[in-house]
N, C-alpha and C positions, 0 to 999 in steps of 0.2 A: 440730268438736270441742270448742267454746265453751269454749276454758281450764281443761278438766278435766284430771285427773292423768292421766299418759302411763303405760303399763302395759306392760313386756318381759317377755319371755322368758327367764330366764338361765340355766336347767338341764333337763336332759331325760333322762327315764329311760324305755325300752321294754323289755318283755317280749314275745316275739313267734315264732311258728314259724319265723322266719328268723334269729333269733338274739337276742340283747341288746345286745350292744357296737355302739356307734355306728357306728362305719367296717363293721363286719360286715354290719350291718343297711341299711345306706345302700347299700354294694356289691352286695348280694344283689338288693337293689331295682333299681338300675341296671342290673343285669345279665339282669334279667327273671326270676329264679329265683322257684320256688315251693315255699311252704313246706307244700304239702298232700301226706298222705301216709296208707297205711291208718292205723285207728285201732289203738293197742295197750295202751291203759289199761283195755280190758273186750273180752269175747268178743264179737264181731258178728256171729257166724253167723246168728242168727235176725234180723238187721236188713236193712232194704231198705239203707241205708245206711251205709257201711263205712270211711268215710274224713273226715277234717277236718284244720284247721290246728293239731296237737296241739304242745305246747310239749315236746318231749321230753327235751332236755337240763336241765330244771331240777332243781336240788337245794337245797332248802330249807335244809341245814344250811350252804349258803355265806352265809346271811344269819341264820339264827335257829338257837339251841340245840337240842336234841332235844325240851326239854319246851315250849319257848315255840311250836315247830313243829306239835307236837300239839294245840297250843290254837288254831291258825289253820286254817280252810278254806282250799284252795288260793286262791280267790281272793284273799284276805288275803293269802298268803304271796306271791304274783305283785305285789301292792299294794307289799308292804314292802319287797321286791327293787326294785322300778321305783322308789320314794321314794329307796331309798338312794343308787340310781345319779344319780337328778336332783339330789339334796343335794350329793353329791360333785363331780359334773359344775358346779354352781352355785358351787362353794367356799365354802359356808354354814359359819360357826363360830356354833353355837348358844349358846356361853359368851359370846360376846361381843355377843348380840343380847336384845333384850327380848321374851322368849319368848310374852308377853301379846299382842304384836303381829303374832305371825305364826298364822296360820290353814291348816286342812286341809280341802279338800273334794274328797274321793274317793269316787265313786259305783260303783255296779253294777247292770245289769240285772236278774240274777237272784239275786245273795247268793250265800249257802253252800248251793247243791243238793248236793254231793257229799256233806255232812254231813246235810243233811236225808234223802237217798237211804240212807244208811248208817244213820240212828238210825231211821227207819222200818222199816227190816230187822230190826232188833233188837227194836223195839216187837212186830212179828209174830210173830219166830222164838223170842225168849226172854223175851217179855213187858215189863210197863211199868217193871219195876224195873232191869231192863238198858239203858235209856236213858239215855245220858251225860248228866250234870249240865253238860257244856261244849258241849252241842247248842245250845243258845238264843244263846250268846255267838259261837258260832262261824256260826251261819248268817244271823244279821241282816245286813242289806244295809250298815248304819252300822259293822260290824266293822271294814273295812279302814281306814274314815277315822279310827276311834276307836284303833284300834292304831297307826297313823302318828303321831297326837299323843303318845299315851303314851310312844312310844319314844324322841321327842326333847323331850318334854316342853313340846310346843306350845298355848298356852294361850288362841290368839285362836279366831275363830269357825269352827266346825266342824260340819260335817253330811254328808250322803250323799244326792246326787241318785239318785231311780231313774226312769229314764224311756226304758226300751228302748234301742233302738240310738242314741239321741241323747244320753245320759247323759254321756259324754266330753266333748262340745262345750258342753253346759247346765252341766257342773260347771266349766268352764274360764271359761265366758262370766260367770257368777255370782261367780265369784270375782274376777273382774275388777273387777265392780260394787263389791264388798266395800273394795277398794283404794282406787277412785275416790272413795267415800262416806268414807275416811278410818277406815273400822273397822279396817284392819291395815295393816302394810307390805309383809308379804310372804305370799303363798298357795302352798301345795304342793297342787295340783290335778289331777285327771285320772279314770282310771276303771279297773276291773279285772272281770274275767269269767274264770270256768272252768266252763264248762258242757257240755265233752264227755263228757257221762255218760248213761249209759244211759236214764234217764227224757228228758232233754232230745231226745236223738238220736231217741228214740220219738214224743216229743210233736211236733216240728218236722215229722218224715218224716210223721206222720199228717195233718198240715196241707197236705201236699204243697208243703212251702216249700223243700226240701233238693233240690239236684241228685242225680240216682242214678247217676251217670256213674262207676261203680265201676271200670270196665277200665281208665281212665285218669285216676288222682284229680286229677294236677296239670294236666290240660286241664278240668276240670269246672268250675270260674268262670271265666266269659267274658262279664265285662259288655259289653254291647252289641251281643253277637254274635248273627246269626240264629238259633244252633243252643243259647242258654243255657237251663236247664232248673231252675232254682233256686241258694240260695245255699249255700255250703260254710261248716258251721261250724267256728268257731275258737276261739282263747282268746288269754289275754296281759293284759297292761296297759300303759298310757301315763300317766307322770306328768311334769308340768312345775313348775318353781318358776317363779312370775311376781312382779315388783315394781315399784315405780314408778321411772321412767325416771332421775330425777336420784340416788336414793339408789342405784342399780345403777351407775351412772358413778362416784359418789364412792367406793364400795369396790372399784373396777375391775372388776367383774363382765364376764365375757363376754356379749354381747348377741346373742341368735339372732335376734331379731324382736320387733316392737311387735304388739300384739294391738290393731288398730285400730276394728275393727267389730265387734258382735255381733248377731244377729237370732233372734228364737224365737216360733213360732207353732205353732197347732194347725188341723188339718182339720177336727174337729169330724164328720166323716162315719163312718168305721167301724172298729172296733176292730184291725183284722189287713189292712185294703189302703187304700191311698191313693186321695184321691180323683182320678178320671181327667182333672180339667180343672187339676190341679196348682196350684191356687189357694194351699194352704198354703205349699206350697213358694217359690212366686212372691214371696208377701209376705215372706217370712222371708228370701229373698236381699236382697229391696228394702229390708228394715229393716237388715239389716247393712251395706249400700252407702251406705245415709243416716247411721246411727250413724258410719261412718267418714268420711262427708263426700267420698266420692269417686265418681267417674263411671264406668259400666260399662267405658269404653275402657282405665280404668288397671289392670284385672285382668289380670295376665299368666299366671296358671295357674288351674286350677279342680281341686281334688280332690274328685271325685265321689263321692256316697253308692254308688250303682250296687253293688247285691250280685249281679247276675246274674239276677234274677228276670224273667220277661216284662213283666210290667206296669211293676215299680217303676222299671227303667232307662228305659223308654220316656217314663214321665211326668218322670221328672225331665229329659231331653232336650226335652221340650217346653216345661218350665219354663225352664230355662237358655235356650232359644230366644228366649223371651217377654219374659224380664228383660232380655236383652243384644242383644236386636233383631238390626240389621245386624251388629253388634261379634262375635255369638255365635261364628260360623265363623273367627273368627279367633284366637279363644282355645284353646289346649292343653286338653284335658278329658282327664284319666285316672281309673282306678279302680285302686287300691293293692290293692283286695280281690281282684283277678283273681290277686294273688299271695298275699297274706297270707290269704286265706280273711275270711269276716264274724265277728269278734271280737265281736259284739253290742255290749253296753254299753261295752265297751273301744275299739271300733274309732274312734269320733271324735277321742278322745284321741291316739290312735297316728297317725291321719292328721293331725293338725296339728302334731305333731312331725315328720312326715315334708314338711309344708310349708314349715316353718322351715328344713329342711336343705338343700329345693330353693332356697329364698332365698339362701342360704348359698353352695350349691355351683354355682348356676346348670344346674342340671340337671333335667329332669322326667321321672320315672320313667313307664315304659309302663304301658297297658293290654295284658297279655299275653293269648295265647289270642285274641285278636280275628281271626278268617278267613274270616267269611263276613256282610258289611255286611248289617244288619237294615233293610229298608226304613222301618220304624216309629223307627228311631234315626237318621236320615240329618240331613246338614247342620252335622256337627259335628266337630272334629280330636280323634280320640280316643288320639293318640300311639301308635299301634297297635306291639306287639311289642317295640319298641326305644326305649329313652332317648333324650331328646334335648337336646342344648345350648342354652340359651336363658337370656338377662339377665331375671332376675325383680326386678320391685320389689313387687309386692302377688299375695298368693294368697287363693282364695276356698275354704273347705272346707266341705262340706255333709254333714249327717247327719239321717236321717228314719227314724223308729221306728213299731213296733208302738204302737196308742193314738192315731195321727196327731200325733205330735210332731215336730214341725221345728226344727231350728237350724243356725246359718250364722256361721260365724267367719273375719275377713277380716285376714290378717298383712301388715306391711310392714316393710321394711327402714328401718332407725333411722340 
């Protein structure tokens, strides 16, 4: 740890297919509930895949006035809602804080895809004069980060990570570095994604990346199971408030967890497939452990990236075994994507929030739909189908994404 600043999570906000209230989301996860259902936002008749992790009860009017809401793509609306929840949870009063020392790093894997599709349709059907002047500010991937800063007048460091499914973990990890090097005292950070759209579902479907288990959507996401056939597309946002430990204590903040270690690597192998030797994932977890200054035997829970793809899950299992050696079989490893689906860029930050809850509650959420063990994914404890009580001191969360991006964060109790 080398005497550097210690950074803690003091507020959380999540928008998911299983709800947004902290207690509601946590209870659904611990009960092994699934947020996966048939898609209702567009007609899926012609689509091979007809289900996903839609946030069906989201009303932007709860957070934004009508005019504001119209100027924000759905991914930015999610981000603003999750930010409001996290800021309230952290008990921040920006009137009493130097806002030049508060930054925002909110990323998105795909940005405003809904707006892109809507305006492309306008261009083709009605001509260039009918394309909205709000199109560019709505669809740019940094819109959520910019709007969060504007909303609260936060003038510190601000940018948006775009790194596919690792976006959330990298956003948080890099925000930690900003505080550690003294460029800000507080960071609002995480990620947001809203890609349950015709183009995204068709595109991922064309890649054969998605599960086609239309008959039983809630059983489609089955990480580590022999009969898994692809990931389930989902949406949402995860935002955390992070700050320096002593400052957080001084203002009497609730502390969820300390961010102990962060690692980031690249496979440099293939744009849409992980390297079968898991080398990038192995180095990433090792970097995070070294950064945290902790041994493999100190990790009590791993929230796996495990998206339910045949190759990805198998490679992650191999990488975990390589990093943790004899200790690997003793660590509970679960994939909460079995319940939430894959929120793409938003998944990592939501999973870090889940790890923080697990630390505080002493409960490990299960991997649901684990019915038939896969010989290619053997030797680990996947916490099958039922949550488990366990005293947890440190958690490790993995995210791996298209492009060969890998990121890992380790949380610990303070």
